[in-house]
N, C-alpha and C positions, 0 to 999 in steps of 0.2 A: 625850657620849652614845654609847652602844655602838649601831650599827647591825647587825653580825654578833655572834652570841652563839654561840661554838664551844665544843666539847668536843675533848679529843684522844682518838686511836684506844684508849689504854688506859683511857679511861672509857667504851667500849661496855658496855652490860649484859650482864652473864654468865648472866642468868636470865630467864626469860619470868615475867610475874606472872599467875597464874591467878584470877580472881575467883571462882570457884564457891564456896569456902569462905566468901566474904564476901558472899555474896547475900543479899537479904531472903526467907529461906524457902528450902525444897528444890526443886529442878528438878522438872518433870513429865518423866515416863519417854519415852523415844523408842519410837516404835509401828513394828513391822514391817509393811509395807504389805500383805503376803499373808495374815498370821495373825492381825493386829490386836491383838498381845501384844506386852509390851516387848521390845525388839530384845535380842540376845545377842552377846556378842563374835563368835561364829561366822557369825551373819548378816552380819557386817560385813565379815568377812576375805575374801569373794569380791571386794571393791572397794577396801580400806584396809589397811595392814601394821598388825600388831598394837600397834607403838610408838605409832601417831597414835591407835588406838582408845584406848590406854590414857590418852593424854593428853586425849581428848574427855571421859572421866569422871572424871579425877584429882580428887581432893580435897586435892593438895598445893599449898600458896600459891605457891611458888617451883619452877621446874622448869629444870633446867640446860639452857642452850644448848650444843651439841656444839662442841669445839674448830674442827672443820672447818667449820661453818656460820658460826661468828664470822670464821673468815679470809675466808670471800667476803664477809660482810656488810663487812668493813673496806674493800672497794672503794667505798663510798659512805657508811657509817654511821661514826660517829655524824652526823646530817644537821644542816645549821644551823637556827638560829633567827635571825629578824629582827624588829628594832623597824621598825615602818612609821612612822617619823617623817613622810615626805613626804605619806603619806595622811592620818596625824593633823592636820597642817598645811592641807591641802585642804579638810577636812571641818570645821576650825575647833572640834575637839572636845576637850574636857578629859581625854578618855579615853587611855590609854595602849594599842595595839593591837602584838599581838606575832602572828607566824604561825611555824609549823613547816612547814619545806620539805621535801617528800617528793620532789620532782621530780628531785633530783640523782642518784636511782639509775639505772642503766643503761637499764631501761625505762621511765623518766621519772616512776612513781609510788610509792606505798607497796607495791605488791604483791609487788614481790620478797622483803619481808620473810618472807612465809608460803613462796612457791613454793620457794625455796632449801631450807628444811628439809623441807618435803613431799617434795621431789625426793631429797633426801639419806637420808631414813629408808626411802623405797620401794627405793631402790639396796641400801641396808642389808639389805633382805628379799627380794633377789635379783630384783626387779622390772626389767624393761628397757624398758618402755615405758609411759606415762602417757597418759589420755585426759581432757580437760576441755573445758569450754565457757568462751565469753567473750562480754561484751557489746560494750562500745567498744572493747576489745582490751587495755586495760591489764593483766588477768590473763593473757590468751593469750600476750602477748607475755613476761611476767615468767616464765611456765612454760617456754616456750620457750628464754629464757635460761638457767634453772636445768637443764633438761634437756641444752643444749648444754655448760655448765660440767662437769656429771657425766656426759656420754657417755651419754645416754638419748635414747630417740625419744620424739616428742611429737605428738599427734594433738590439733587444737583444732577444735571445732564452734562457729563465730563467728555469732552472731544476724545473719541475712541482712541486715536493714535497716542494722545499723553496718557489716557487711562492705562494704556500697556506700558509707556515707557517710564511713568511714574506712579509705580503701584502704592508705593507708601503714604503720597499724597490721598489715595483712595482711603488706605487705612485710616488714617489720619481723620478724614471726613467721617468715616464710620464711627471712629473713636468718640465723636462729639455727637453721634445720634444721625447723623444725615442718612439719607436714602442716596446712593449713587449708582447712576445709570450711564452706561457708556452711549455716546451719542454718534452717529444717528441710531435711534431705538425702534423697537415695533410697539412701543408705548404709545405714540402721538401718529396723529395723520401726517404731519409734516415728515417725521422720522421715517415712516413707512413708504412716503413717496420718494425720497431720496434712496431707500434699499432697494425699491424696485427698479430703479434707474442705475444703481450701482452698489449691487450687495457688498463689496468690500470696500466703501468708501471709507477713508482714514477719518472722515469728520471734519468739521471747521467750525470755530467760534460762531458764524453766521447761521450754521444748521442747529447747534445747541441752541442759540439762542431763540430759534423758531420754535424748538420741543418746549422750551421752558415758558416763553411766551403763550403758546397754547395750552399747557397745563394750567397756568395762571388764569387764563380769561376763560377757562370752561368750569372753574370750582369757585363756588362763592367763598369759599373760607381761606381762598390762597390769592396772593399778590406775588409779583414779579419783582425779582431784585438785580440789578446790574452792578457788575463790578469796576465798569470803566466808562468813558464815552459821553456819557449824559453829563449835564451842566451842574446837577446836586452832588455827582460822585467827584467831579473835580473839586467843587467846594469844600466837601468834607475832609479832601487830602490836603488843603493848605494849612493844616498846623505844622506840617513837615517844613513849608517856607518858612512861616512866622517863627518856628523855633530856632530855624538855622539863621535868621537873620539877627535874633538876640545872641545865638552863639558865636557869631563872628563879631559881633560887638565886645563880648567878653575878652576876645584876644586882639582887640585893635585891628583889624583886617576886614577886608570886602571884596568879594570875588569880581575877578574880570571877565569870567565866564562861568556859568551855571550848566551843568549837563546833566541829563537822566535819560535813560532808556525810554522809548515811546513805543506802545501798542495801540490801544485804545487812547490813550492820553492821561489817564488819572495820575499815574506817577509823575510824569514829566509835568503837568499841572501842579501837583502839590507842591512840589519843590519850586519850581519856577515862577508860578504866578504870583506870590509876594513880592518877588524880585523885580518882576514887571511893573509891579505898581511903583517902585522906586525908579525903574526905568522910564514910565510915563511922567514922573516928577522930576526927570532930568538927569537921572544917575546914570553914568555909562556902565552898562552891563549886557554883555550877550547872553542869550539862553540858546543852548544846542540840543535837539531832541534827538535820539539816536535810535534807528529801526535796522531790521536785519534786511540784507539784500534780497532774500528770497520773499520778502511781504513788504515791499517798499512804499507804503501809502504816501508819504509826505514827499518823498524824492521821485517818485515814478509816477503816481497816481494823477487823476485830474481832479479838480475842483467842482465839484456837481452835485445835484440833488440825487441821492441813493436810499434804498431801503436798507435799514440797519440788521436785517436778516436775509437768510437765503430764501425762506418760504413767503416772503413780502408781508408778512404780518405785523411787523414793527413798524414805528413811525419812518417817515421820508425825512433824511434832515442834509443840509447842504454841508458838505464836508469833502475832504479829501479822501478819493476812494479808488479801489483796484476792481470794483464792481462787486456788488452782493453775492454773486453765485461763484466768485473766484475762492478755490480751494488752493492754498497755499501749501506748500512741501511740508514733511512732517519733522521741522527742525527740532530741536532740544528745547529752544526759548519758545516753548508753547504759549506763554502769555504774551508774545508779541505776534501773533498770527492773525490779528483781526484784519478784516478786509478794508474797513474804514477808520476814520480818526474824530476824534473828538471835535464837535462843531467849533468849540472855543477854540481848541489849539489849530485847527484849520483857519479858522478867520485871522488869528494872530500871524500864521505862517504867511497866508496870502497876501498879509498887509506889510510883510517884510518886518515885523518884530522879533521873530524868531528866527534860528535857523535849524537846517535838517541835514543829516549825513546817515549814510547807511554800510553796514560791514556784513562780510560773510561769516559764518559762525567759527571756522577755525581759528581766524586771527582774533576773535573776541576771546575764545577759549584760552589762547596763547596769553593775552594779558591777562584772565583770570588766574591762570597758573603763577604767572609772574608776581601779581599782586598777592596772592595767598601764601607764597614763600616767604615773602617780606610783611606782610601785615596780619597773617594768620587767618583771617576769615576768608572761608570759601564763597565766593559770590554765586548767587542764583544764574543761569545761564541768560536769564533776561537782562540782569545787572551787569553782566559781563560786557556788554555793548557800551554802558557808561565808563566801565573801567577802561575799556578800549580807548575811547575818545578822549579820556582823561590823561591815558599816559601819550597819545599822540600830541595833545596841546603841551604838555610837559616837555615833550622831545623837541617840538618846535620852539619854545621858549628856549631851550638849551643851543640849538641850531642858531638862533638869532641873538642869544647873548643878553635876553632881556628876562627881567625877572616879571612874574605874572602869577596871580592868584588863583587858583583853580577850585571849585567845589563841585563835587558829582554825589549824585544819590545811588547809594548802596541800598537797593531797595529790598532785597531779601537776600538770606543765605542760601547756599546750595547743598545743604547736607542731605536733602532728599533728592538730589539729582544726582548723585554718584553714578547713576548709570552713565549719563550723558559724559562725566570726566573719563569713566572707564572706556568709553568709546574713542574720545580724543587721545588718551594715552596709548591706546593701542593701535592708533593710527587708522581707526575705522568711522571718523567722523567725515561726513560729506559736506563739500560746499555745493551748495545748490545755487545755480544761476537762475537770474531774473526770467522767468518764464514769460517772454514777450506774447507769444501766440495765444495763451491762455487769457491771459488778461486783457489783450485786444478784444478777444471773443465775448469776455465777461461784459466788458465796458460797453459793448454794443447793445446790452440789456438794460440798462438806465432807464428808470421812469421818466415819462415825459410829463414834465412838471411845468406850468406857466403861473407865473406871480404877476 
């Protein structure tokens, strides 16, 4: 029985899979927040290179990965898939559990899959500095890594509560040469505006995005890079699912359900989109997005046009949202605290092509501890949501007495998140309830868009 299912470097995907041509219907337009009309490429050129803008709207099903990007990918790709034999035995389940492990990247998560090409395309366009935001720090450290490898400058606005909870992620970014600024900050107009209203604001991804976008828009040498949500980011992550399909072939198996944690959507998209292509071709596979109960964008949000950031500077997109000025509680899964959802993932959920589920954080940490005691790897708090769902699916198979093949994405390791595990093990980790009143208030501030 195989435990590690490995591909050779020559099996590294040479193209990214673009799901747009296979969507159930056309996408809604993206709206300029100033004119409230559909954006044009010129509107986006102040913060993105044309090459990434073209990828954002491309109708090509397959897009070539530049050789220089593949050369860097080879430092950790293809990533391993594991059969969780020991976890299966511990659960006493007839289910077969596999996990695709992205924690082997230098940054310890899936995020470099997009950071490397984004930095490369920007450098090709003559940009020497990138500004971005980060929640738990996986994206910030990944972009810092990419900029270090490509000899570019990097400024990261890190959500303040995560900056406090995860100091070693800040250290990792600084080790790779990035300038890390807790957000909200006094460096930008957006940050100063938030601090004037709420001096002790814990920050949010929406606020940090506002600061990074303002930074990029006000400097000619700087562009903005986003770690999730956008079409081109989801595109870059599809190397994960493509590899997973080939690895499943090596063991003669295929998943009944594909599971991944979901914040902005890039991790879920990366693993699930290639399987959704199989689903569109008639293959019977479920795809399950798992989110925190304290920021339940898909399961409790509404499908509407909303700003991508708090200061209303980023484009307006049709997505599942909790409202652009919603500030979620400071849970330890900081990478899942975004108020909105990828328009691609949102459209698929609206069409019933994918499922969604939410969990409170203590039950996710319980699952992560169980997983680590049998499989050895410490999951990142974000990835623990997928672990929880996978275990629940396996226990359901046990109760029903049915075989089932489960594949989940272990999007990163948690060895820089041990403060969160300390809080859990000492009984100090809080379960935050869904803040209905705050979200209702935020949803009342959605933009009025007519198309």
